[in-house]
GUKESE-332690 format. One record per residue (C-alpha): x, y, z. Coordinates in pm, whole numbers, plus 50000, padded with zeros to 5 digits. Example, Ala and Ser with C-alpha at 12.3 -4.5 7.8 and 13.67 -1.06 7.14 Angstrom:
// GUKESE-332690
512304955050780;513674989450714;
//
This chain:
// GUKESE-332690
522304833547311;520884811747588;521864818147946;522154790848207;519984789148515;522524788448797;521754776649150;524964781149345;524554767949697;527074771549977;527844734649950;527634728849578;526684739749227;523694729649016;523364738348646;520394739048410;520054751848056;516264751648039;515824789248029;517524821147924;517044837148265;519184829448568;518174822448926;520804831649184;520504818149537;521474846149776;523404823750017;525604812049729;527344845649742;528954835350071;530884808449880;534284817149734;533474794849437;530554817049336;530794844849077;528934867949319;531324861949609;533004891249783;535554887950059;533804916850235;530594896450266;531014865150474;528694846050702;530674853551016;529304821251157;525684830351082;523374801550995;520124819850914;518564813151251;516744839851452;519784844451678;522414841851402;520854858551098;522694861650768;523904896450662;521984911050367;525224918950185;524844884950017;521454895349878;523054927149744;525924907549589;523404884849415;521484915049284;524704931049160;525604899748965;522124895848812;520944908048472;517514919548358;515124890048366;517014871748641;515654861148979;517454865049309;516144837949540;516394847349907;516894816850126;514294808150386;515714819650716;516504852450889;518454880850728;519824910750919;518674940250706;520624967750881;521824984250557;520154994650231;519344968249971;519284984149622;517234964449372;517964970449003;515434971848720;514364939448556;515174918348864;512804896349063;513564893749434;511774862649553;511584846649896;512174809549933;509254792850104;511054766050307;514594753650362;514024722950577;516464735250841;513904745851095;515354781051099;512304796450931;509584786750689;509984818850489;512674843050385;512554869750654;514234903850615;514514917950967;515014955750937;517024974151199;518915006951212;519025023650869;517994992150682;515624995450387;514844980250047;514865005249761;514345002349387;514395029649123;515335066349132;513685100449146;514765111648796;514285081348569;511855052748516;512715017548633;511084987548465;509934952848560;510894949248923;509134922149121;509274917549498;507584884549582;507074861649878;509224878750141;508584885550505;509314922550553;509784925950929;509894961751057;508994954651419;512554964251527;513094991851271;514485025351380;512075054451415;513725075051139;510855083350902;512115058250647;509875032350479;510944996150490;510324993450115;510425022149864;509665017449491;510475048649286;509205055448931;508605018448873;506815008048551;505414973148504;506434963748858;504804942249125;504824939049503;503154905349555;502414879849828;504674895850088;504054895150462;504764929750605;505184934050979;504844971550999;507284995151165;506395009851507;505915045851383;502395047251242;502885082351106;504975069550813;504255040650574;506135007850580;505715003850203;505855034549978;505395035949601;506215069049433;505665076449064;505825051948777;502835033148641;501264999948538;502264985748874;500394961849105;500274956749480;498464924049544;497974895149785;500114910450060;499484910950435;500184941750649;500324932851020;501294955251316;504394945351509;504404938351884;504254975451972;501564983251714;501655010751454;498315021151307;498105046251025;498375040150651;501135014650616;500785012950237;501035046250058;501125054749687;502355089249585;503115107349259;506495120349147;507365148448910;507615138148546;511095123348488;513125131148178;512105098248017;509205084447819;505895082948005;503745066248154;504045082348491;501805083948799;499065062748642;497835027448586;498075012748937;496124983649082;495894975249453;493924943649517;493454912749734;495604926250018;494944920450388;495404948550641;495194942351017;494754974151221;496264995950948;495035011350622;496225026250294;496525060650137;496565070449768;497745105349672;497815120949329;497615090549100;495345085248801;493775054048651;494105035648980;491925006949101;491764997849470;489564967149495;488974934649676;491074943649980;490264932650334;490924958050609;490154946950964;490944956451322;489664930051556;492804931251771;493564948952098;494954979151910;491474992551827;492725017151565;490585037151325;491245024950974;490225027350609;491205040850267;492265077050205;492655094149868;493715128449746;494735146649426;498355157249372;499595189749521;498125216749299;497315191549023;494625168348885;493905131448917;491405112448704;489685078648714;490025066949073;488095035049149;487615021749504;485394991149479;484444958849655;486634963449963;485694949250302;486444970650608;485624957450954;486634977351265;484224968851547;486194988651809;486715021751624;485525041151321;486285032550958;486175053950646;486705056450274;487455093150236;489065121250048;491615141850238;492835177550169;496265185450034;498885205850219;498455243350241;498415260749904;498135228149711;494445224949630;493915199849352;491105182949160;489785148149085;487775140448772;486145106348771;485715089849112;483865057049171;483245043049520;481125012049478;480334978349631;482264983649954;481264969850293;482154990850599;481304978550948;482554998351248;481485019851541;480965048351293;481115040050922;481535067750667;482235076150305;483445111350230;484085126249886;486205155849997;486335147450368;484355127850624;485145153250899;482075175050942;483155188151281;486235206051147;487595200150799;484495205650586;484075239650748;487705250350791;490135232650556;491305255550276;492625229150034;489615206449990;489415190749647;487385201749345;485835167949265;483615160548965;481935131148791;481385110449106;479525077749157;478825063749505;476785032149458;475834998949613;477885003249930;476804988150262;477635008050577;476794996750929;477565016451248;477325002951601;477315036251787;475735061851554;474335066951206;476305056750902;477105086050674;477865094450313;479295129650285;478875145649945;479845179950083;482105202449882;483155221450194;482425257450293;485965271650292;487085256149963;486355227549728;483325215249539;481605183049438;479915183449098;477955158148893;477465132449168;475275101549174;474515083349500;472365052849434;471705018349575;473545023549904;472395007750230;473185026450552;472305011050887;473155019951245;471885037851551;471395074251639;470845076952015;470385114852013;467945115151719;468955151651668;469915146651305;469005112951159;470065123050807;472695099650665;473515113750317;474825149350341;475635177150095;476115214750112;475925245849895;479085235049711;477545202249596;476095206149246;474145184349000;473145156449236;471295124249162;470375108049495;468025078549453;467155043349561;469205043449880;468035024650188;468485040450531;466295022450788;465085046151060;466695076650899;466525099250596;468605092250285;468595128050158;
//
Protein backbone atom coordinates (compact mmCIF):
# COMPACT_ATOMS: atom_id res chain seq x y z
CA UNK A 1 0.00 0.00 0.00
CA UNK A 2 1.43 3.37 -1.01
CA UNK A 3 1.44 6.22 1.45
CA UNK A 4 1.07 9.86 0.44
CA UNK A 5 3.76 12.45 1.01
CA UNK A 6 1.96 15.11 3.03
CA UNK A 7 3.17 18.69 3.40
CA UNK A 8 0.67 20.38 5.68
CA UNK A 9 1.50 24.05 6.04
CA UNK A 10 -0.18 26.48 8.40
CA UNK A 11 -1.86 28.13 5.45
CA UNK A 12 -2.61 25.19 3.22
CA UNK A 13 -2.22 21.54 2.23
CA UNK A 14 -0.09 20.00 -0.51
CA UNK A 15 -0.37 16.35 -1.56
CA UNK A 16 1.93 14.06 -3.51
CA UNK A 17 1.79 10.33 -4.16
CA UNK A 18 5.34 9.92 -5.45
CA UNK A 19 6.64 7.94 -2.50
CA UNK A 20 5.56 5.56 0.22
CA UNK A 21 7.14 7.68 2.95
CA UNK A 22 5.60 10.84 4.36
CA UNK A 23 7.16 14.21 5.08
CA UNK A 24 5.46 16.17 7.85
CA UNK A 25 6.20 19.87 8.22
CA UNK A 26 6.46 20.62 11.94
CA UNK A 27 4.63 23.96 11.77
CA UNK A 28 1.64 22.21 10.19
CA UNK A 29 0.83 20.78 13.61
CA UNK A 30 -0.22 24.26 14.74
CA UNK A 31 -3.11 24.08 12.24
CA UNK A 32 -6.44 22.64 13.38
CA UNK A 33 -6.85 21.11 9.93
CA UNK A 34 -3.78 18.93 10.39
CA UNK A 35 -3.90 15.32 11.62
CA UNK A 36 -1.07 16.13 14.05
CA UNK A 37 -2.84 19.11 15.62
CA UNK A 38 -3.34 19.28 19.38
CA UNK A 39 -5.23 22.02 21.17
CA UNK A 40 -2.49 21.97 23.81
CA UNK A 41 0.12 23.02 21.24
CA UNK A 42 -0.58 26.41 19.70
CA UNK A 43 1.66 29.16 18.41
CA UNK A 44 0.65 31.65 21.08
CA UNK A 45 1.48 34.37 18.59
CA UNK A 46 4.95 33.01 17.87
CA UNK A 47 6.25 33.52 14.34
CA UNK A 48 9.59 31.67 14.47
CA UNK A 49 11.64 34.81 14.95
CA UNK A 50 14.45 35.08 17.51
CA UNK A 51 12.17 37.02 19.88
CA UNK A 52 9.02 34.96 19.24
CA UNK A 53 10.23 31.39 18.77
CA UNK A 54 7.85 28.52 18.12
CA UNK A 55 7.30 25.96 20.91
CA UNK A 56 8.83 22.54 20.19
CA UNK A 57 5.56 20.81 21.05
CA UNK A 58 4.74 21.02 17.33
CA UNK A 59 7.89 19.05 16.50
CA UNK A 60 6.85 16.43 19.06
CA UNK A 61 3.32 16.28 17.62
CA UNK A 62 4.78 15.72 14.14
CA UNK A 63 7.04 12.94 15.46
CA UNK A 64 4.10 11.31 17.26
CA UNK A 65 2.08 11.24 14.05
CA UNK A 66 4.94 9.86 11.93
CA UNK A 67 5.61 6.23 11.03
CA UNK A 68 8.88 4.42 10.39
CA UNK A 69 10.45 5.78 7.21
CA UNK A 70 8.82 9.21 7.53
CA UNK A 71 10.59 12.56 7.75
CA UNK A 72 9.70 15.35 10.13
CA UNK A 73 10.79 18.60 8.50
CA UNK A 74 11.59 21.32 11.03
CA UNK A 75 10.85 24.77 9.64
CA UNK A 76 13.68 27.26 9.27
CA UNK A 77 13.33 29.64 12.17
CA UNK A 78 13.75 29.56 15.94
CA UNK A 79 12.23 26.90 18.19
CA UNK A 80 12.07 27.17 21.98
CA UNK A 81 13.41 23.78 23.12
CA UNK A 82 12.60 24.06 26.82
CA UNK A 83 11.16 20.54 27.11
CA UNK A 84 12.28 17.07 25.97
CA UNK A 85 11.84 16.08 22.33
CA UNK A 86 11.52 12.27 22.06
CA UNK A 87 12.43 10.93 18.64
CA UNK A 88 11.08 7.50 17.70
CA UNK A 89 12.90 4.80 15.74
CA UNK A 90 12.77 4.92 11.95
CA UNK A 91 12.17 8.69 11.85
CA UNK A 92 14.32 11.32 10.16
CA UNK A 93 14.35 14.72 11.86
CA UNK A 94 15.56 17.16 9.24
CA UNK A 95 16.10 20.91 9.40
CA UNK A 96 14.72 23.12 6.66
CA UNK A 97 17.47 25.22 5.12
CA UNK A 98 15.56 28.43 4.38
CA UNK A 99 12.03 29.78 4.71
CA UNK A 100 12.31 33.12 2.95
CA UNK A 101 10.87 34.97 5.93
CA UNK A 102 14.10 36.46 7.16
CA UNK A 103 13.58 34.85 10.58
CA UNK A 104 16.47 32.41 10.13
CA UNK A 105 18.28 30.60 7.37
CA UNK A 106 18.24 27.30 9.26
CA UNK A 107 16.05 25.40 11.66
CA UNK A 108 17.39 26.39 15.07
CA UNK A 109 16.53 24.48 18.26
CA UNK A 110 17.38 26.84 21.12
CA UNK A 111 17.74 24.73 24.30
CA UNK A 112 16.85 26.24 27.65
CA UNK A 113 15.89 24.85 31.05
CA UNK A 114 15.43 21.06 30.92
CA UNK A 115 15.24 20.94 27.12
CA UNK A 116 16.92 18.05 25.31
CA UNK A 117 16.55 15.81 22.26
CA UNK A 118 16.50 12.09 23.05
CA UNK A 119 16.11 8.97 20.95
CA UNK A 120 16.15 5.33 22.05
CA UNK A 121 16.16 3.66 25.45
CA UNK A 122 18.57 1.95 27.83
CA UNK A 123 17.05 -1.55 27.52
CA UNK A 124 16.28 -2.04 23.81
CA UNK A 125 17.78 -1.25 20.42
CA UNK A 126 16.37 1.57 18.29
CA UNK A 127 16.83 1.49 14.52
CA UNK A 128 17.29 3.95 11.69
CA UNK A 129 17.09 7.35 13.34
CA UNK A 130 18.53 10.28 11.41
CA UNK A 131 19.11 13.77 12.78
CA UNK A 132 20.10 16.01 9.88
CA UNK A 133 20.68 19.68 9.15
CA UNK A 134 19.63 21.26 12.44
CA UNK A 135 21.19 24.02 14.45
CA UNK A 136 21.50 22.65 17.99
CA UNK A 137 21.96 25.77 20.12
CA UNK A 138 22.99 25.11 23.72
CA UNK A 139 24.46 28.52 24.49
CA UNK A 140 21.56 29.23 26.90
CA UNK A 141 21.15 25.69 28.21
CA UNK A 142 20.88 25.07 31.94
CA UNK A 143 23.94 23.74 33.75
CA UNK A 144 22.26 20.46 34.75
CA UNK A 145 24.66 17.78 33.46
CA UNK A 146 22.31 16.92 30.62
CA UNK A 147 23.44 16.59 26.98
CA UNK A 148 21.59 18.57 24.35
CA UNK A 149 21.29 15.41 22.23
CA UNK A 150 21.34 11.82 23.52
CA UNK A 151 21.13 8.78 21.20
CA UNK A 152 20.67 5.51 23.13
CA UNK A 153 21.25 2.02 21.69
CA UNK A 154 20.81 3.31 18.15
CA UNK A 155 21.55 0.91 15.26
CA UNK A 156 21.93 2.14 11.70
CA UNK A 157 21.52 5.74 12.84
CA UNK A 158 23.12 8.99 11.75
CA UNK A 159 23.85 12.43 13.19
CA UNK A 160 24.74 14.42 10.09
CA UNK A 161 25.41 18.00 8.96
CA UNK A 162 24.23 19.61 12.20
CA UNK A 163 25.62 22.84 13.63
CA UNK A 164 26.09 22.41 17.39
CA UNK A 165 26.61 25.46 19.57
CA UNK A 166 27.88 23.74 22.68
CA UNK A 167 26.50 24.18 26.18
CA UNK A 168 28.43 26.34 28.67
CA UNK A 169 29.48 23.45 30.95
CA UNK A 170 32.54 21.90 29.32
CA UNK A 171 32.62 19.01 31.79
CA UNK A 172 29.70 17.27 30.05
CA UNK A 173 29.17 16.59 26.33
CA UNK A 174 26.62 18.41 24.22
CA UNK A 175 26.09 15.32 22.04
CA UNK A 176 26.21 11.86 23.63
CA UNK A 177 25.86 8.49 21.89
CA UNK A 178 25.50 5.45 24.15
CA UNK A 179 25.40 1.85 22.92
CA UNK A 180 24.04 0.61 19.64
CA UNK A 181 26.11 0.14 16.50
CA UNK A 182 26.57 0.79 12.78
CA UNK A 183 26.02 4.47 13.43
CA UNK A 184 27.73 7.52 11.89
CA UNK A 185 28.53 11.01 13.13
CA UNK A 186 29.60 13.06 10.11
CA UNK A 187 29.89 16.55 8.64
CA UNK A 188 28.83 18.32 11.84
CA UNK A 189 30.26 21.49 13.38
CA UNK A 190 30.81 21.86 17.14
CA UNK A 191 31.27 25.51 18.12
CA UNK A 192 31.54 27.03 21.64
CA UNK A 193 28.78 29.42 22.67
CA UNK A 194 29.43 33.01 23.78
CA UNK A 195 30.65 31.91 27.22
CA UNK A 196 32.82 29.10 25.86
CA UNK A 197 32.82 25.49 27.00
CA UNK A 198 35.92 23.46 26.15
CA UNK A 199 36.10 19.76 26.90
CA UNK A 200 34.89 16.85 24.78
CA UNK A 201 31.58 18.02 23.37
CA UNK A 202 31.05 14.80 21.40
CA UNK A 203 31.22 11.61 23.44
CA UNK A 204 30.53 7.99 22.50
CA UNK A 205 29.97 5.48 25.31
CA UNK A 206 28.98 1.82 25.58
CA UNK A 207 25.85 0.45 27.22
CA UNK A 208 25.18 -2.93 28.77
CA UNK A 209 23.90 -5.55 26.34
CA UNK A 210 20.13 -5.06 25.94
CA UNK A 211 17.72 -7.98 25.83
CA UNK A 212 17.54 -7.81 22.04
CA UNK A 213 19.52 -9.04 19.08
CA UNK A 214 23.03 -7.60 18.75
CA UNK A 215 24.99 -5.65 17.35
CA UNK A 216 25.82 -3.51 20.31
CA UNK A 217 28.65 -1.09 21.13
CA UNK A 218 30.39 -1.59 17.78
CA UNK A 219 30.58 -0.41 14.20
CA UNK A 220 30.77 3.37 14.65
CA UNK A 221 32.23 5.93 12.25
CA UNK A 222 33.06 9.54 13.16
CA UNK A 223 34.30 11.51 10.19
CA UNK A 224 34.47 14.90 8.45
CA UNK A 225 33.39 16.84 11.54
CA UNK A 226 34.68 20.28 12.53
CA UNK A 227 35.47 21.10 16.16
CA UNK A 228 36.35 24.64 17.28
CA UNK A 229 37.97 24.80 20.72
CA UNK A 230 36.47 21.45 21.77
CA UNK A 231 37.29 17.78 21.19
CA UNK A 232 35.81 14.30 21.33
CA UNK A 233 36.00 11.25 23.57
CA UNK A 234 35.39 7.57 22.74
CA UNK A 235 34.91 5.10 25.58
CA UNK A 236 34.47 1.36 25.36
CA UNK A 237 33.43 0.88 21.72
CA UNK A 238 34.79 -1.61 19.20
CA UNK A 239 35.20 -1.47 15.43
CA UNK A 240 35.17 2.32 15.49
CA UNK A 241 36.81 4.63 12.96
CA UNK A 242 37.55 8.26 13.81
CA UNK A 243 38.94 9.84 10.67
CA UNK A 244 39.12 12.98 8.60
CA UNK A 245 38.01 15.31 11.39
CA UNK A 246 39.28 18.86 11.82
CA UNK A 247 39.87 20.02 15.39
CA UNK A 248 41.10 23.58 15.83
CA UNK A 249 41.37 26.27 18.48
CA UNK A 250 42.46 29.51 16.94
CA UNK A 251 39.98 31.54 19.01
CA UNK A 252 40.40 33.54 22.21
CA UNK A 253 39.41 30.51 24.32
CA UNK A 254 42.83 28.88 23.96
CA UNK A 255 41.67 25.48 25.22
CA UNK A 256 43.65 22.25 25.12
CA UNK A 257 41.97 19.87 22.72
CA UNK A 258 42.20 16.53 20.95
CA UNK A 259 40.85 12.97 20.83
CA UNK A 260 40.57 10.71 23.90
CA UNK A 261 39.88 6.97 23.92
CA UNK A 262 39.44 4.30 26.57
CA UNK A 263 38.21 0.70 26.96
CA UNK A 264 34.93 -0.03 28.74
CA UNK A 265 34.86 -0.27 32.52
CA UNK A 266 36.41 -3.64 33.30
CA UNK A 267 35.97 -4.83 29.70
CA UNK A 268 37.66 -5.07 26.29
CA UNK A 269 37.52 -3.01 23.12
CA UNK A 270 38.97 -4.09 19.78
CA UNK A 271 39.80 -2.45 16.47
CA UNK A 272 39.98 1.26 17.23
CA UNK A 273 41.21 3.36 14.30
CA UNK A 274 42.12 7.06 14.65
CA UNK A 275 43.43 8.20 11.28
CA UNK A 276 43.93 11.26 9.09
CA UNK A 277 42.64 13.85 11.56
CA UNK A 278 43.94 17.42 11.61
CA UNK A 279 44.40 19.06 15.02
CA UNK A 280 45.62 22.65 15.23
CA UNK A 281 45.82 24.42 18.61
CA UNK A 282 48.51 27.11 18.42
CA UNK A 283 47.69 28.53 21.88
CA UNK A 284 47.59 25.32 23.96
CA UNK A 285 48.53 21.65 23.83
CA UNK A 286 46.81 19.00 21.71
CA UNK A 287 46.75 15.22 22.05
CA UNK A 288 45.49 11.93 20.74
CA UNK A 289 45.58 9.83 23.87
CA UNK A 290 44.32 6.92 25.87
CA UNK A 291 42.82 7.72 29.25
CA UNK A 292 42.38 5.44 32.30
CA UNK A 293 39.02 4.14 33.44
CA UNK A 294 37.44 4.91 36.80
CA UNK A 295 38.79 3.21 39.89
CA UNK A 296 38.51 -0.58 39.81
CA UNK A 297 37.57 -0.64 36.13
CA UNK A 298 40.81 -1.45 34.32
CA UNK A 299 40.11 -2.65 30.80
CA UNK A 300 41.93 -3.68 27.63
CA UNK A 301 42.19 -2.69 23.98
CA UNK A 302 43.22 -5.16 21.29
CA UNK A 303 43.95 -3.59 17.92
CA UNK A 304 44.69 0.14 17.95
CA UNK A 305 45.79 2.15 14.90
CA UNK A 306 46.80 5.82 15.12
CA UNK A 307 47.97 6.85 11.67
CA UNK A 308 48.24 9.79 9.31
CA UNK A 309 47.24 12.45 11.82
CA UNK A 310 48.61 16.00 11.89
CA UNK A 311 48.93 17.67 15.30
CA UNK A 312 50.20 21.23 15.59
CA UNK A 313 50.15 22.93 19.00
CA UNK A 314 52.32 24.32 21.78
CA UNK A 315 52.95 20.72 22.87
CA UNK A 316 51.80 17.94 20.54
CA UNK A 317 51.51 14.38 21.83
CA UNK A 318 50.25 10.88 21.11
CA UNK A 319 49.80 8.57 24.09
CA UNK A 320 48.80 4.90 23.97
CA UNK A 321 47.75 4.55 27.62
CA UNK A 322 48.23 8.19 28.64
CA UNK A 323 50.19 11.23 27.54
CA UNK A 324 50.66 12.40 31.15
CA UNK A 325 54.18 11.46 32.19
CA UNK A 326 54.21 13.82 35.16
CA UNK A 327 51.44 11.99 37.02
CA UNK A 328 49.24 9.38 35.39
CA UNK A 329 51.84 7.04 33.90
CA UNK A 330 53.41 6.72 37.33
CA UNK A 331 50.33 6.83 39.57
CA UNK A 332 47.09 5.85 37.80
CA UNK A 333 45.93 2.38 38.81
CA UNK A 334 43.51 1.70 35.92
CA UNK A 335 45.72 2.23 32.89
CA UNK A 336 44.78 0.02 29.96
CA UNK A 337 46.31 -3.28 28.86
CA UNK A 338 46.79 -2.41 25.20
CA UNK A 339 48.06 -4.80 22.52
CA UNK A 340 48.56 -4.96 18.75
CA UNK A 341 49.27 -1.25 18.28
CA UNK A 342 50.36 0.68 15.19
CA UNK A 343 51.45 4.33 15.38
CA UNK A 344 52.51 5.35 11.89
CA UNK A 345 52.95 8.28 9.52
CA UNK A 346 51.81 10.95 11.96
CA UNK A 347 53.18 14.49 11.86
CA UNK A 348 53.57 16.29 15.21
CA UNK A 349 54.86 19.84 15.60
CA UNK A 350 55.30 21.66 18.93
CA UNK A 351 55.97 25.37 19.33
CA UNK A 352 57.19 25.32 22.94
CA UNK A 353 58.79 21.92 23.52
CA UNK A 354 59.47 18.55 21.93
CA UNK A 355 56.71 16.58 20.33
CA UNK A 356 56.15 13.21 21.98
CA UNK A 357 54.86 9.72 21.29
CA UNK A 358 54.28 7.84 24.56
CA UNK A 359 54.32 4.07 24.21
CA UNK A 360 54.53 3.63 28.00
CA UNK A 361 52.49 0.94 29.69
CA UNK A 362 52.64 2.77 33.02
CA UNK A 363 54.41 1.78 36.23
CA UNK A 364 51.39 1.32 38.53
CA UNK A 365 49.25 -0.67 36.10
CA UNK A 366 48.74 -1.33 32.43
CA UNK A 367 50.90 -2.57 29.58
CA UNK A 368 51.53 -1.98 25.90
CA UNK A 369 52.40 -5.06 23.86
CA UNK A 370 53.19 -5.71 20.21
CA UNK A 371 53.64 -2.10 19.15
CA UNK A 372 54.98 -0.66 15.91
CA UNK A 373 55.98 3.00 15.62
CA UNK A 374 57.14 3.79 12.10
CA UNK A 375 57.24 6.68 9.66
CA UNK A 376 56.34 9.40 12.17
CA UNK A 377 57.77 12.92 11.96
CA UNK A 378 58.16 14.83 15.22
CA UNK A 379 59.36 18.43 15.18
CA UNK A 380 59.55 21.14 17.82
CA UNK A 381 61.85 22.80 20.29
CA UNK A 382 63.38 21.72 23.57
CA UNK A 383 64.78 24.80 25.32
CA UNK A 384 66.12 22.86 28.32
CA UNK A 385 67.79 20.12 26.25
CA UNK A 386 67.61 17.94 29.39
CA UNK A 387 65.79 15.13 27.62
CA UNK A 388 65.52 15.47 23.87
CA UNK A 389 64.00 12.00 23.45
CA UNK A 390 60.64 12.13 21.69
CA UNK A 391 59.43 8.49 21.55
CA UNK A 392 59.10 7.01 25.03
CA UNK A 393 58.48 3.57 26.50
CA UNK A 394 58.96 1.88 29.86
CA UNK A 395 59.41 -1.56 31.41
CA UNK A 396 55.76 -2.38 30.68
CA UNK A 397 56.18 -1.85 26.93
CA UNK A 398 56.88 -5.18 25.21
CA UNK A 399 57.67 -6.37 21.67
CA UNK A 400 58.45 -3.01 20.09
CA UNK A 401 59.27 -2.19 16.49
CA UNK A 402 60.48 1.43 16.35
CA UNK A 403 61.90 2.36 12.97
CA UNK A 404 62.11 4.99 10.24
CA UNK A 405 60.87 7.89 12.34
CA UNK A 406 62.20 11.39 11.80
CA UNK A 407 62.90 13.61 14.81
CA UNK A 408 65.11 16.57 13.78
CA UNK A 409 67.41 17.65 16.61
CA UNK A 410 66.27 14.86 18.93
CA UNK A 411 66.31 11.10 19.39
CA UNK A 412 63.49 8.92 18.06
CA UNK A 413 64.08 6.03 20.46
